[in-house]
N, C-alpha and C positions, 0 to 999 in steps of 0.2 A: 502493499500499500505507499503510496506517497502524502505525505503531509505538509501542509504548509505553517511555517513556523514565524510567528510575527516577535519582532524584538526591537529592545533597545541595546546600544551597542555596550552598556557600562549599567551596573548597578548602583553608582554612586549618586546620580540625577535621578530627578523624578521622570517619570515618564512623559513625553510630550509627543502627541499625536503625528506632530512636523518631522520628529527624528525617528518615525519605528521603522524598521526595515524588516526583510523577509527573506526567507531561504527556504528550499526546497529539500526532502529530505524523504528516504524511501525507510521504512520500517515495518514490523509486523502489527504493532498497533500504538498508539497515541504517548502511551508511559513510555515504550522505549524510545519513541522519538524525541518524547520532553527528556530522556534520561541520558541520550547521545550528545545531544545540544548542551545541556546542562555539566555533562564531564569535559567536555570537547572545548569549552569557548568560555569567556567570562558574560558574556549577554544576560540581559533580566528577560527571561522568557514572557509576553504577555498572553499568546495565545497559541494553540498545535490546533490547525484544522484538517480534517481529512480531506483529499480530495477525490473525487471519484466522478464518473460521466461526463456530463457537459462541463461540470467546471474544471475538471482535469483537463480536458482537450481546449478549454478557452485559454487556461496558464500554459499550457504549451506553445500556444500561439506569440504568445509573451515572448519578447528578446529578452528579457531576465530571465527565462524560465533555465535553471540549470541545478541537475541534483548534486546538494553536497555530500562529501562522503567524508568520513572521520576513521 
């Protein structure tokens, strides 16, 4: 399954919508996806969202779509 992870680059500051970034990760479930990001980055995770069907196809058409591997 592919998940879209919304995050802030640091845990030091308060989250601001304008500074929210996203990455895409493949994992068996949401818990594992969150754990992979937490273990391998200093990011403050806001949301982990499962992509499937039309949502996944739409994201794949985006120029920024690239799976992150840890």
